[in-house]
N, C-alpha and C positions, 0 to 999 in steps of 0.2 A: 483901044486898050486902056482901060482906066487904072491909074495907080494912085495909092494914097499911103500916107505915113502914119505909123503909130508907135508909141513908146510902150512897151509891154514886158510882162514877166511870163516866162514859160512855166505853165503849171504841170504839164506832162507831155510826153512824146511817145507815140507808138508806131511800130513798123507798118509800112504801107506795101511797097513792093519795089524791086529794082533800086535799092538804096534810098528810096523816098521814105518820108515820115509825115505823119499827121500830128501837128502841134495843137495843144490847147493853150491859148494865150489869155492873160487878163491885161487888157490895155487900158491906159489912162483915158483914151479918146472915145473908145467904143465898147468898153467892157469886155466880156468873155467872147473870144473868137476861136474858130477851129479853122486851121489853115494847112495847106500842103507845103512841105519843104522838100523840093525835088533834088535828089542827088546828094543829100547832106551826109549820108553814111559813107560816101566815097572818101578814102584817105586824103585825097587832094582838094576836097571841098573847102572853099573859103568861108562858107556859112557854118561849118560844123561847130566851131567854138561858141557862137552866139545863140545856138538853138538848143542847148542842153538844158534839161529841167533846172528850174530856179534862176536861170540867167535873166538879167534885166537888160534888154536890148532895144535898139532902134530898128524898126522894120519898114521896108518899102514893100507894099503888098500889091499884088495884081488881081483885079476882080476876075473871077471865073464863074462857069455855069453852076458847078455844084459846090466846089471849094475855092476860095481865094488862095493865092499861092505866094510864097516869099520870093520876091525878086532880088532884094538886097537886105542885108542885116549887119548890124555892127554892135558888139557887146559894150555895155556900159558898166555893169557890175556882174562879174562872172562867178563870184563867191567860191574860190577854190577851197577855202577852209571847210566848207560843208561836205566836200567830197573826201576829205582825209580823215574824218570822224564819223563812224557808223551811227552813233547816237544823234549827232547833229543832223546828219543827212536824213535819218528817219523822221525827226521832228519837222524838218524843212518839208518832206514829202507829206507829212500830216497837215501842215497849214495850207500847203497847195491843194491838197485833196478837199479840205474844207471850203476853200474859195470856189473850187470847181463844183462842189456838191450843193452849195447854198446860194449860188447866184445863177441868174438866167442869162442866156446868150443875148448879146447885143444891148445890154443895159449898163451904161457907164456909171461908175461910182468912184469919185475921186477919193473918198475916204477909205474905201476898201483897198484901192491901189496903193495909197500911201502907207496904210497899216501893213500891208503884205510886205512891201519893200523895206520898211523900217524893221519888221520882225525878222526878215532874212538877214539883214545886216546885223541884228542883235544876236541871232543864232550863231553866226560865225564868230563872234567876239566874246559872248558872255558865257560863263562857266556853267550856269544852271539852265540848260536848254529846256528841260521839262517845264519849269516855271515860265519861261519865255512863251512856250506853246500854250500853256494854260491861260496866260494873260491874253494872248492873241485870240483864243477861242471865245473868251468873254467879251472882248472888244468887238470881235466880228459879229457875234450874236446881238450885241447892243446896236451896232451900226445898221444891221439889217432888220432891226425891230423884233428880234427874237430873245431879248434879254430876259432871263428868268427873274422872277420877283424874290428878292432877298430881304425884304423889310416887312416882317410879320407874315401872317397867313394870307396866301394869295386869294382865298376865298372870303374870309371874314375880317381880315386885318388884325386878328388877335395874336397873342403871344404863341410862339412856336417852340420855345426851349422849355421842355418839361421832363427832364433837364436837357434832352436833345431834340433837334428838329428832324422833320422828315421832309424829303424833297420828292415832288411828283413832276416828271417831265410832261405828263399829259395835262396836268393842272396848270403848269407854267411857272412853278416856283416852290417855296417852302409852304408847308401845309400843317396845320395844327391837328392834334389828335381828334378833336371833334369833327373836323372837316374831312380828314383822311378817308378816302374810299376803301383802304385796306389792301389794295393791289398796286403794284407798280412803283412803289416809293422806295427810296434809299435813305440810309441814316446820314445825318449831318450835324456836326457839333458847332459850337460858338466860334471856335478858332478857325475852323474851315470857312465859315461864312464871312468872318472878319477878313481872312486872307483873300477871298474872292473879291470882296469890295476893294481891298488895297490893290490887287492885280489890275483892276480897271483903271487906276489913275497913275501907276508907276511907269516910268520910262523903261521900256524893255531892255535897254542897254545897262540899267542899274538894278534890274529886278532880282539879281542874285544876292542882294543885300537883305532881302526879306527872309526872316527865319520862320520856318513852318515845320512842325513835327511830322514824323513819318506817317502817323495816323491821319493827320489832317490832309496830307498830300494825297493819300489813298482816297479819303472821302471826296476831295475836290475832283480827282480823276473819275470817280464813280458817278458823281453828279453831272459833270460835264459830258462824259461819254453817253449817259442816258439822254441828256438834252440834245446832243448832236444826232444821236441815233433817231430820236423822235422826229426831228426836222428833216433829216436826210432819208429817213425811212430805210436805213440800213446801217450796219456797224462800219466804222472806219477801218479800212483794210491796213492803212498805215499804223494805226494805233494797235491793231492786233499783232502786227509785226513787232512793234516796240515792246509789247507785253511779252512776246516770246523772247525777245532779245534780253530783256531785263531778267527773266527767269534763267536764261543761260548764263548771264554774268554773275548772278548771285548763287 
């Protein structure tokens, strides 16, 4: 019976049967893993608190034929603040969904693990959860080699602001009027592009100090949603939920 330890963040959890759950973890040591957590839905389960979505926990895992299983676990960061605020919880689900959708099983990435953990901590404390999530999206795309080109036209390198730029997820970045294929692009202004560059370098815990107009926020959302959808080959379910929530709140 082979056992091994990992430090991991719970990306999501789904019901299995008989109070069991299947967890998707992103671990520091082995990247993304899918494991069985037996009996964790029972009220008396000692594992229950450490296997909730977004928890940062230490796991002792047992190798199995189809799925490895959780033998022991202990929570390190439980993030209770994410569960008391619907907006923060929604954006936490979004960043977890991106990691799940854009990484392959069994490929460790220390930078992704640290970025995810730091972002969850920022989401719990920072007032502007939306900007934290946008900054995370840009950084994750950069770490994974999917960063959109934001310095001139991705095709010819020429000027893109005439006076406003266009973004093409298929082309991989900003595109000038001469190179634009005419389909699949979204509008993007100078402020939005400058803000995206700033989001790449700012500490997530201090990101709410950035001042961005509502128009540029919407442009950033549209650009990043198009980019994520292109690479994931589907729309983010968490972001669709956040859009519906925002509509309800306004």
